[in-house]
C-alpha positions in Angstrom: 5.5 29.7 -21.2 7.6 29.1 -17.7 8.4 25.7 -17.0 10.7 24.0 -14.0 12.8 21.3 -15.5 15.3 19.2 -13.9 18.9 19.2 -15.4 20.6 16.9 -13.1 21.1 16.1 -9.4 20.4 19.4 -7.6 20.0 21.3 -10.9 16.6 22.9 -11.4 16.0 25.8 -13.5 12.7 27.7 -14.7 12.9 27.8 -18.6 10.9 29.1 -21.3 9.2 26.1 -23.1 6.6 26.0 -26.1 3.1 26.3 -25.3 1.2 22.9 -25.1 -1.5 22.7 -27.8 -4.5 20.3 -26.9 -5.3 17.3 -29.7 -8.5 16.2 -30.4 -8.8 14.1 -26.8 -6.8 16.4 -24.7 -7.1 19.8 -22.6 -4.8 22.4 -21.8 -4.7 23.4 -18.2 -3.6 26.9 -16.8 -2.2 26.0 -13.5 -2.9 27.6 -10.2 -1.1 25.7 -7.7 1.2 22.8 -7.7 2.7 21.1 -4.6 6.0 20.1 -4.1 6.1 16.1 -3.1 8.8 14.1 -1.7 9.3 12.3 -4.9 10.3 15.4 -6.6 13.0 15.8 -3.8 14.1 12.4 -4.5 14.5 13.2 -8.3 16.2 16.5 -7.3 18.9 14.5 -5.1 19.1 11.6 -7.4 18.1 12.3 -10.9 14.8 10.9 -12.3 14.6 7.5 -12.0 14.9 5.3 -15.2 16.2 8.3 -17.3 19.7 8.5 -18.6 22.0 11.1 -17.5 21.6 14.5 -19.2 17.7 14.1 -20.0 15.9 17.1 -19.0 12.7 16.5 -17.2 9.9 18.7 -16.1 8.5 18.1 -12.4 5.3 18.6 -10.8 2.3 16.4 -10.5 0.0 17.7 -7.6 -1.8 20.1 -9.3 -4.9 22.5 -9.6 -6.0 25.0 -12.2 -8.6 25.9 -14.9 -9.2 24.5 -18.3 -8.1 26.8 -21.1 -8.9 24.7 -24.0 -10.2 21.5 -25.0 -10.1 19.1 -28.1 -12.8 18.4 -30.5 -13.5 15.0 -28.9 -13.9 16.1 -25.3 -17.2 15.8 -23.8 -18.5 17.1 -20.5 -15.3 19.5 -19.9 -15.2 23.3 -20.9 -13.0 26.2 -20.8 -13.0 27.9 -17.3 -13.8 24.9 -15.3 -11.6 24.5 -12.4 -10.4 21.2 -11.8 -7.7 18.9 -10.3 -5.9 16.2 -12.4 -5.0 12.6 -12.1 -1.5 12.8 -13.3 -1.0 9.3 -14.1 -4.3 8.4 -16.2 -4.5 7.4 -19.6 -1.4 8.4 -21.4 -0.5 10.7 -19.0 2.8 10.9 -16.8 2.7 14.6 -15.9 6.0 15.4 -13.9 6.6 11.7 -13.3 8.2 10.7 -16.7 6.9 12.7 -19.5 9.8 14.6 -21.1 7.5 17.9 -22.2 4.9 17.9 -19.6 4.9 18.7 -15.7 2.8 20.5 -13.2 5.3 23.2 -12.5 4.5 25.2 -15.4 2.4 28.2 -16.6 0.0 25.4 -18.4 0.2 21.7 -18.8 -1.1 19.2 -21.4 -3.8 16.7 -20.2 -4.1 13.6 -22.5 -6.9 11.5 -22.7 -9.2 14.1 -20.9 -12.2 12.2 -19.3 -14.7 13.7 -16.7 -14.1 12.1 -13.2 -11.4 9.7 -14.5 -8.6 11.8 -15.7 -10.1 15.3 -14.7 -12.2 16.0 -11.7 -14.1 19.1 -11.5 -14.0 21.2 -8.1 -16.9 23.5 -6.7 -16.5 27.3 -6.9 -16.4 27.2 -2.9 -13.4 24.8 -2.6 -10.2 26.6 -2.0 -7.2 25.8 -4.4 -4.9 25.3 -1.4 -7.2 22.4 -0.5 -7.9 21.2 -3.9 -4.2 20.7 -4.7 -3.7 18.2 -1.7 -6.0 15.6 -3.7 -3.2 13.9 -5.0 -0.8 13.4 -1.8 -4.2 12.8 0.2 -5.4 9.9 -2.5 -1.7 8.4 -1.7 -2.6 7.6 1.8 -6.6 6.8 1.2 -5.4 3.9 -1.1 -3.6 2.4 1.7 -6.0 2.7 4.3 -8.7 1.3 1.7 -6.4 -1.7 1.0 -6.2 -2.4 4.8 -9.7 -2.2 5.3 -9.6 0.4 8.0 -12.3 0.8 10.3 -13.1 3.3 13.2 -12.0 0.6 15.8 -8.5 0.5 14.5 -5.8 1.2 16.7 -3.2 2.7 14.2 0.5 3.5 14.4 1.6 6.1 11.6 5.5 5.9 10.9 6.6 9.4 9.6 4.9 12.8 9.8 5.8 14.2 6.4 3.0 15.5 4.3 1.8 11.8 3.3 1.6 10.8 7.1 0.0 13.9 8.1 -2.7 13.4 5.4 -2.9 9.7 6.8 -3.5 11.2 10.2 -6.2 13.5 8.8 -7.9 10.7 6.8 -7.9 8.6 10.0 -9.4 11.2 12.2 -12.0 11.7 9.4 -13.2 8.1 9.4 -13.7 8.1 13.3 -10.4 6.3 14.4 -9.8 7.2 18.0 -6.4 5.9 18.7 -3.5 7.3 16.3 0.1 7.3 17.6 2.7 8.9 15.3 6.3 8.4 15.3 8.8 10.5 13.7 12.2 12.3 15.0 11.1 15.9 14.3 9.2 17.6 17.1 7.6 20.2 14.8 6.3 17.7 12.7 4.7 15.7 15.6 3.0 18.7 16.5 1.3 19.0 13.3 0.4 15.5 13.8 -1.3 16.4 17.0 -3.2 19.4 15.7 -4.8 16.8 12.9 -5.7 14.2 15.3 -2.8 12.1 16.8 -3.7 11.1 20.1 -0.1 10.0 21.0 3.3 11.1 19.4 6.7 9.5 19.7 10.0 11.3 18.8 12.7 8.3 18.6 15.4 10.4 19.0 14.7 10.7 22.9 11.7 8.2 23.4 11.0 4.6 23.3 7.9 3.8 20.9 6.8 0.9 23.2 6.4 2.8 26.2 4.3 5.4 24.8 2.2 3.4 22.3 1.6 0.6 24.9 0.6 3.7 27.4 -1.9 5.1 25.0 -3.2 1.8 23.4 -2.9 -0.6 26.2 -1.2 -4.2 26.0 -1.9 -7.7 25.0 -0.3 -10.8 25.1 1.1 -12.5 22.1 -0.3 -16.0 21.5 2.8 -17.7 20.3 5.5 -16.0 22.1 3.8 -15.0 25.4 5.5 -11.6 25.2 3.4 -8.3 26.1 2.9 -6.3 23.2 1.3 -2.8 22.3 -2.4 -3.4 21.3 -2.3 -2.3 17.7 -4.3 -3.4 14.6 -2.8 -1.2 11.9 0.5 0.3 11.2 0.8 2.7 8.2 4.5 3.0 7.1 5.0 6.6 5.6 8.8 6.9 6.8 10.5 4.1 5.0 13.3 3.5 7.5 13.9 -0.2 8.0 15.2 -0.1 11.8 12.2 1.6 12.7 9.8 -0.8 10.9 11.5 -3.8 12.4 11.3 -2.3 16.0 7.4 -1.6 15.6 7.1 -5.5 14.1 8.4 -6.5 17.3 6.2 -4.3 19.7 3.0 -4.8 17.5 0.3 -7.0 18.4 -0.7 -10.2 16.7 -2.5 -9.8 13.4 -1.8 -6.4 13.0 -1.8 -5.2 9.5 1.1 -3.1 8.0 0.5 -0.7 5.0 3.8 0.5 3.2 3.3 3.7 1.9 6.8 4.7 1.7 9.5 4.0 -0.6 12.3 1.8 0.4 15.6 2.9 -1.6 17.8 -0.1 0.0 17.1 -3.5 1.0 16.6 -4.8 4.7 15.8 -7.8 6.5 12.9 -8.7 8.5 12.1 -11.4 11.1 10.0 -13.7 9.3 9.6 -16.0 12.1 8.0 -13.1 14.2 5.8 -12.6 11.0 4.5 -15.9 11.0 4.0 -16.0 14.9 2.3 -13.0 15.1 0.2 -13.7 11.8 1.3 -10.2 10.5 0.1 -8.7 7.1 2.4 -6.9 4.9 0.5 -4.8 2.4 2.0 -2.7 -0.2 0.5 0.3 -1.6 1.3 2.9 -4.5 -0.5 5.4 -6.3 -4.2 5.9 -6.3 -6.1 3.9 -8.9 -9.6 4.7 -7.6 -9.2 7.2 -4.8 -9.1 10.5 -6.2 -12.6 11.4 -6.3 -12.9 10.3 -2.6 -10.0 12.5 -1.8 -11.7 15.1 -3.3 -15.0 14.6 -1.5 -13.3 14.8 1.9 -11.6 18.1 0.7 -15.1 19.5 -0.4 -16.5 18.5 3.4 -15.8 21.6 5.8 -15.5 19.2 8.5 -12.4 17.6 7.1 -9.6 19.4 8.8 -6.4 19.4 7.0 -5.0 23.0 7.5 -1.7 22.1 9.5 -0.6 20.0 6.3 0.2 23.1 4.5 3.2 25.1 5.8 4.5 27.3 2.8 3.2 28.8 -0.3 5.8 30.6 -2.7 5.5 32.3 -6.2 6.8 30.0 -8.8 9.8 32.5 -9.4 11.1 31.7 -6.0 11.2 28.1 -6.9 14.8 27.4 -5.5 13.9 28.9 -2.0 10.6 26.5 -2.1 12.7 23.4 -2.7 15.1 24.8 -0.1 12.3 25.1 2.7 10.8 21.7 1.4 13.9 20.1 2.4 13.7 21.3 5.9 11.6 19.1 8.0 11.7 21.1 11.2 10.3 24.3 9.1 8.2 22.7 6.5 5.2 20.3 5.7 3.7 20.8 2.1 5.1 23.4 0.3 3.2 24.9 -2.8 4.2 26.8 -5.6 1.7 29.6 -6.8 1.8 29.8 -10.7 0.9 33.2 -12.2 0.5 32.3 -16.2 1.9 34.5 -18.7 -0.2 35.6 -21.4 -0.8 32.8 -24.2 
């Protein structure tokens, strides 16, 4: 079968590899669609984290497909079911460390297959192009849940890449009325507006404080007595230290900060400001319990997510797909469509 594997920095190849075989507690999934994640792009540019140079790694962890075979101990799952997969439950590290199994492939082994834990069935009416967004959507939902987000929150989203766009759509779905999105790419900010952002800031030529204050209003900081934007929640999907520091300065007292972005370099923040404003920093990673919630949202026709997807390529055009995925002006979520070869 065909599988995309990473040989080193900027070296992806579509290889012929052995077919997976389901063990007693496993399933084999025929992959329909898989999404390119920012993590995949990071691996492409920097190599796989924690692996010695030269280790060949399969990629792809956002996937939807159809069960092809099941192990003898698997219950409540059967061949022919359409499902999405939690790629890091049980013994799975699909596309995130498993040296044999990744989602950019005709088929993938899912270990410890368990209904609504590792594997989540989807309805016949749910389009695969929506279902494949379950994993990236769950990333943002986990952060919003940790922050105890409510409809009354005034939210600033830093970064309008796929994760940031999913956060905007999720906030809109929860009834949040005040959503400001900050980025440097006008095309991504346009997608954010389509998904529900009420204000956008392009920091290449606009000042966040002016626009966010105009949209949200202002209030006085209790200790510093300075005028701040009337914020209550900031969701960092950008991972850019200078921007985060600027927003810490302009935000209101008691604002919660959820860090979804991966910071690859250390930077300093003013802890005196953090204390004086009583700000909360909340780290968030993965989606330990949010897969079912994300899937339920995608099953709801009232949940609008269409602008999050920008391109879909056949897996044979993976090189072009990865190139487009790196172009922030042109793309948002880029998908690979798999046409499995015969078993």
